[in-house]
N, CA and C of each residue as an Amber inpcrd file, in Angstrom:
protein
   240
  79.6350000  62.9870000 -85.7970000  80.6290000  62.7690000 -84.7910000
  81.9740000  62.4550000 -85.4240000  82.9650000  62.8110000 -84.6900000
  84.3260000  62.5510000 -85.2060000  84.9500000  61.3850000 -84.4600000
  85.9400000  60.8010000 -85.1030000  86.7230000  59.7340000 -84.5280000
  88.1670000  60.1790000 -84.4680000  88.8640000  59.7370000 -83.4100000
  90.3420000  59.8710000 -83.3650000  90.9520000  58.7310000 -82.6520000
  92.1800000  58.5020000 -82.8680000  92.8980000  57.4180000 -82.3310000
  93.9130000  57.9060000 -81.3160000  93.8840000  57.3020000 -80.1490000
  94.9640000  57.6090000 -79.1290000  95.9990000  56.4850000 -79.2220000
  97.2330000  56.9030000 -79.2750000  98.3010000  55.9390000 -79.3510000
  99.2460000  56.0590000 -78.1050000  99.9680000  55.0320000 -77.8590000
 100.9350000  54.9490000 -76.7860000 100.4450000  55.2920000 -75.4250000
  99.1840000  54.8430000 -75.1480000  98.6060000  54.9570000 -73.8120000
  99.3700000  53.9920000 -72.9080000  99.9190000  54.4480000 -71.7630000
 100.6160000  53.5290000 -70.9040000  99.6750000  52.4280000 -70.4130000
 100.1900000  51.2340000 -70.2650000  99.3870000  50.0820000 -69.8640000
  98.6330000  50.3280000 -68.5580000  99.3310000  50.9900000 -67.6030000
  98.7360000  51.1800000 -66.2810000  97.5700000  52.1700000 -66.3790000
  97.7620000  53.2010000 -67.2780000  96.6760000  54.1940000 -67.4150000
  95.4670000  53.5450000 -68.0470000  95.7340000  52.7290000 -69.0630000
  94.6180000  51.9870000 -69.7090000  93.9150000  51.0740000 -68.7620000
  94.6750000  50.3920000 -67.9660000  94.1000000  49.4760000 -66.9720000
  93.2140000  50.2230000 -65.9950000  93.6740000  51.4070000 -65.4910000
  92.8440000  52.2010000 -64.5770000  91.5770000  52.6560000 -65.2750000
  91.6380000  53.0940000 -66.5030000  90.4850000  53.5910000 -67.2230000
  89.5600000  52.4050000 -67.4830000  90.0600000  51.2620000 -67.8530000
  89.2190000  50.0980000 -68.0480000  88.5510000  49.6970000 -66.7780000
  89.2100000  49.7030000 -65.6420000  88.5570000  49.3900000 -64.3630000
  87.4220000  50.3720000 -64.0590000  87.7090000  51.6540000 -64.2870000
  86.6500000  52.6460000 -64.0510000  85.4710000  52.4530000 -64.9460000
  85.7270000  52.1320000 -66.2200000  84.6590000  51.8520000 -67.1630000
  83.8370000  50.6740000 -66.7090000  84.4740000  49.6430000 -66.2870000
  83.7810000  48.4370000 -65.7890000  82.9450000  48.7540000 -64.5800000
  83.4980000  49.5820000 -63.6480000  82.7350000  49.9550000 -62.4430000
  81.4800000  50.7870000 -62.8250000  81.5290000  51.4530000 -63.9090000
  80.4260000  52.2910000 -64.3500000  79.5270000  51.5780000 -65.2880000
  79.8260000  50.2250000 -65.4990000  79.0670000  49.4090000 -66.4640000
  79.0470000  50.0750000 -67.8600000  80.2100000  50.5510000 -68.2740000
  80.2820000  51.1720000 -69.6030000  81.3900000  50.5580000 -70.3980000
  81.3170000  50.6610000 -71.7010000  82.4600000  50.2060000 -72.5000000
  83.5910000  51.2110000 -72.3200000  84.7910000  50.8470000 -72.6490000
  85.9400000  51.7820000 -72.4910000  85.7370000  52.9480000 -73.4300000
  85.1510000  52.7200000 -74.5840000  84.9210000  53.7880000 -75.5200000
  83.9440000  54.8280000 -74.9400000  82.7920000  54.3200000 -74.4430000
  81.8130000  55.2870000 -73.8890000  82.3370000  56.0280000 -72.6420000
  83.1690000  55.2210000 -71.8370000  83.7020000  55.8730000 -70.6470000
  84.6980000  56.9720000 -71.0240000  85.5380000  56.7150000 -72.0490000
  86.5160000  57.7390000 -72.4550000  85.8290000  58.9230000 -73.0800000
  84.7530000  58.7380000 -73.7770000  83.9710000  59.8370000 -74.3210000
  83.4080000  60.6790000 -73.1330000  82.9190000  60.0070000 -72.1410000
  82.3830000  60.7400000 -70.9650000  83.5110000  61.5590000 -70.2790000
  84.7070000  60.9300000 -70.1430000  85.8050000  61.6340000 -69.5430000
  86.2110000  62.8400000 -70.3490000  86.2670000  62.6840000 -71.6690000
  86.6220000  63.8140000 -72.5850000  85.6020000  64.9330000 -72.4890000
  84.3250000  64.5120000 -72.4770000  83.2290000  65.5330000 -72.4130000
  83.3300000  66.2900000 -71.0570000  83.5930000  65.5640000 -69.9650000
  83.6530000  66.2050000 -68.6620000  84.8730000  67.1860000 -68.6570000
  85.9990000  66.7130000 -69.1950000  87.1910000  67.5640000 -69.2200000
  86.9740000  68.7830000 -70.0690000  86.2610000  68.6430000 -71.1620000
  86.0440000  69.7660000 -72.0920000  85.2350000  70.8710000 -71.4640000
  84.3360000  70.5320000 -70.5360000  83.4460000  71.5600000 -69.9180000
  84.0180000  72.1090000 -68.6370000  85.1210000  71.5560000 -68.1520000
  85.6740000  72.0190000 -66.8920000  85.9220000  73.5060000 -66.8110000
  86.5020000  74.1470000 -67.7900000  86.7050000  75.6150000 -67.6870000
  85.4320000  76.3390000 -67.4850000  84.3500000  75.9180000 -68.1420000
  83.0560000  76.6120000 -68.0080000  82.5090000  76.3940000 -66.6120000
  82.7270000  75.1380000 -66.1070000  82.2480000  74.8630000 -64.7240000
  82.9860000  75.6670000 -63.6930000  84.3000000  75.8670000 -63.8540000
  85.0600000  76.6550000 -62.9180000  84.6590000  78.1180000 -62.9810000
  84.4350000  78.6070000 -64.2180000  83.9380000  79.9580000 -64.3560000
  82.6000000  80.1620000 -63.7440000  81.6810000  79.2380000 -63.8950000
  80.3490000  79.3430000 -63.2670000  80.4690000  79.2570000 -61.7960000
  81.2830000  78.3910000 -61.3010000  81.5280000  78.2470000 -59.8490000
  82.0680000  79.5410000 -59.2750000  82.9570000  80.1750000 -59.9800000
  83.5170000  81.4790000 -59.4940000  82.4470000  82.5380000 -59.4340000
  81.5840000  82.6030000 -60.4760000  80.4800000  83.5650000 -60.5160000
  79.5330000  83.3030000 -59.3540000  79.1890000  82.0420000 -59.1500000
  78.2860000  81.6270000 -58.0430000  78.8950000  82.0710000 -56.7120000
  80.1700000  81.8270000 -56.5810000  80.8350000  82.1690000 -55.2760000
  80.7550000  83.6820000 -55.0210000  80.9720000  84.4470000 -56.0370000
  80.8850000  85.9380000 -55.8870000  79.4360000  86.3550000 -55.5670000
  78.5000000  85.6660000 -56.2180000  77.0760000  86.0200000 -55.9840000
  76.7380000  85.7030000 -54.5180000  77.1450000  84.5290000 -54.0220000
  76.9340000  84.2210000 -52.6130000  77.5350000  85.2290000 -51.6540000
  78.7680000  85.6770000 -51.9520000  79.4570000  86.6450000 -51.0790000
  78.6620000  87.9660000 -51.0920000  78.2080000  88.3490000 -52.2880000
  77.4280000  89.5880000 -52.3840000  76.1250000  89.4590000 -51.5990000
  75.4700000  88.3200000 -51.7160000  74.2040000  88.1050000 -50.9970000
  74.4110000  88.1340000 -49.4680000  75.5050000  87.5460000 -49.0070000
  75.7880000  87.5160000 -47.5660000  76.0230000  88.9240000 -47.0970000
  76.8160000  89.7610000 -47.8770000  77.0480000  91.1030000 -47.4890000
  75.6970000  91.9210000 -47.4090000  74.8370000  91.7210000 -48.3790000
  73.5670000  92.4200000 -48.3540000  72.7330000  91.9360000 -47.1230000
  72.6580000  90.7000000 -46.8870000  71.9540000  90.1870000 -45.7230000
  72.4620000  90.7310000 -44.4130000  73.7800000  90.7580000 -44.3150000
  74.4140000  91.2910000 -43.0640000  74.0360000  92.7620000 -42.9270000
  74.1140000  93.5280000 -43.9830000  73.7660000  94.9360000 -43.9460000
  72.3110000  95.1210000 -43.5510000  71.4220000  94.3310000 -44.1310000
  69.9860000  94.3850000 -43.7850000  69.7460000  94.0080000 -42.3240000
  70.4680000  93.0430000 -41.8230000  70.3630000  92.6250000 -40.4190000
  70.7220000  93.7980000 -39.5290000  71.8200000  94.4600000 -39.8600000
  72.2400000  95.5870000 -38.9930000  71.2300000  96.7200000 -39.0690000
  70.6910000  96.9940000 -40.2710000  69.6200000  97.9880000 -40.3630000
  68.4120000  97.6470000 -39.5370000  67.9950000  96.3690000 -39.6410000
  66.8470000  95.9010000 -38.8890000  67.0830000  96.0570000 -37.3180000
  68.3080000  95.7800000 -36.8770000  68.6090000  95.9270000 -35.4620000
  68.4920000  97.4060000 -35.0690000  68.9570000  98.2870000 -35.8740000
  68.8580000  99.7520000 -35.6170000  67.3940000 100.1450000 -35.5650000
  66.5760000  99.6470000 -36.4460000  65.1710000 100.0140000 -36.5020000
  64.4700000  99.5140000 -35.2120000  64.8320000  98.2560000 -34.8380000
  64.2200000  97.7150000 -33.6010000  64.5910000  98.5140000 -32.3700000
  65.8960000  98.9380000 -32.3300000  66.3030000  99.7630000 -31.1630000
  65.5760000 101.0780000 -31.1740000  65.3950000 101.6850000 -32.2810000
  64.7080000 102.9540000 -32.3520000  63.2220000 102.7650000 -31.9600000
  62.5900000 101.6790000 -32.4310000  61.1980000 101.4510000 -32.1010000
  61.0040000 101.0530000 -30.6220000  61.9390000 100.3300000 -30.0420000
  61.8510000 100.0420000 -28.6250000  62.1270000 101.2100000 -27.7660000
  62.8670000 102.1680000 -28.2510000  63.1920000 103.3550000 -27.4730000
  62.0200000 104.3260000 -27.4670000  61.1010000 104.1590000 -28.3450000
  59.9760000 105.1100000 -28.4470000  58.9280000 104.8580000 -27.3750000
């Protein structure tokens, strides 16, 4: 693991982060690592969310198409 030092963190920012760490029952160090880890994976999460959204749209279109086809089949069968 690597270490690095953050300098010149505004007091209010540090206070907010410390409060959040306390609420999570974490040390400020562990909390900041969690924040950095979460931030580091955000682009991948957004990309995955976009792919999932497209998949849902495709599935909805296929289901709608199948529903229309089923309705046509039912009309044909009822007409017989």
